[in-house]
C-alpha positions in Angstrom: 37.3 -41.1 2.5 39.1 -38.0 3.7 37.4 -35.0 5.3 37.0 -32.0 3.0 36.1 -29.6 5.9 38.2 -26.5 5.9 38.1 -23.3 8.0 40.0 -20.1 7.7 39.8 -16.5 9.0 39.1 -13.6 6.6 41.0 -10.3 7.2 37.8 -8.8 8.5 37.4 -11.2 11.4 34.8 -13.6 9.8 35.6 -17.3 10.1 34.7 -19.1 6.9 33.9 -22.8 7.0 33.7 -24.8 3.7 33.2 -28.4 2.6 33.2 -30.1 -0.7 30.9 -33.0 0.5 28.9 -34.0 3.5 30.3 -37.5 4.0 30.4 -38.9 7.5 34.2 -38.0 7.8 33.6 -34.4 6.7 30.6 -34.0 9.0 32.4 -35.5 12.0 35.4 -33.2 11.4 33.1 -30.1 11.1 31.0 -31.1 14.2 34.0 -31.6 16.4 35.5 -28.3 15.3 32.2 -26.4 15.7 31.4 -27.8 19.2 34.9 -27.0 20.4 34.7 -23.5 19.1 31.1 -22.8 20.3 31.8 -24.0 23.8 34.5 -21.3 24.1 32.3 -18.4 22.9 32.2 -15.5 25.4 30.7 -13.0 23.0 29.3 -12.6 19.5 31.0 -14.6 16.8 30.7 -14.1 13.0 30.7 -17.2 10.8 30.2 -17.8 7.1 29.4 -21.3 5.9 30.2 -21.4 2.3 28.3 -24.4 0.9 28.4 -23.3 -2.7 30.4 -26.4 -3.8 27.7 -28.8 -2.4 25.0 -30.2 -4.6 23.3 -32.1 -1.8 23.4 -32.4 2.0 23.6 -35.8 3.8 21.3 -36.7 6.7 24.5 -36.7 8.9 25.1 -33.0 8.1 21.4 -32.1 8.8 21.4 -33.9 12.1 24.8 -32.3 13.1 23.6 -28.8 12.2 20.5 -29.2 14.4 22.7 -30.5 17.3 25.1 -27.6 16.9 22.4 -25.0 16.6 20.9 -26.4 19.9 24.0 -25.6 21.9 23.4 -22.9 24.5 26.2 -20.7 23.1 24.7 -20.8 19.6 22.8 -17.6 20.5 26.2 -15.9 20.3 26.8 -16.9 16.7 26.0 -14.7 13.8 26.0 -17.2 10.9 25.5 -16.5 7.2 25.0 -19.7 5.2 26.0 -19.3 1.5 24.4 -21.8 -0.9 23.4 -21.9 -4.6 22.0 -25.4 -5.1 18.2 -25.5 -4.7 18.6 -28.9 -2.9 21.1 -27.4 -0.4 19.0 -24.3 0.2 15.9 -26.5 1.0 18.0 -28.6 3.4 19.5 -25.6 5.2 16.0 -24.2 5.5 14.9 -27.4 7.2 17.7 -27.3 9.7 16.9 -23.6 10.5 13.2 -24.3 11.0 13.7 -27.4 13.1 15.9 -25.5 15.6 14.5 -21.9 15.5 16.2 -18.9 17.1 19.6 -17.4 16.9 21.1 -15.2 14.3 21.3 -17.5 11.3 20.5 -16.5 7.7 20.7 -18.1 4.3 22.2 -16.2 1.3 23.0 -16.9 -2.3 25.3 -13.9 -2.8 28.6 -13.6 -0.9 28.7 -9.8 -0.8 25.2 -9.7 0.7 26.1 -12.4 3.3 29.3 -10.6 4.4 27.5 -7.2 4.6 24.8 -8.8 6.8 27.5 -10.2 9.1 29.2 -6.9 9.4 25.9 -5.3 10.4 25.3 -7.8 13.2 
């Protein structure tokens, strides 16, 4: 299977991360990218995780999210997670509760998520 992880920069300086699945290949690709970026943070970073295409989240993704959120530089990240599947929302809430702290918030509306990031 090929990774479906994609990242791009919006014109307003927010980096958007997307995925169409949470297969092992996609999660490994995302985790490598995230850890490389987070290690280089020197100030606040705005990230939007658009998970609206996902219907479920694998255990690989959950474990990776917890590892990434535990990185010392995660405190510099302002992360809005955008999801609309009830299953994905529950899994994101699990990841956020297992590794508390930081500036992470779950949204179902993109405009609200972007507005929150701009106010951080």
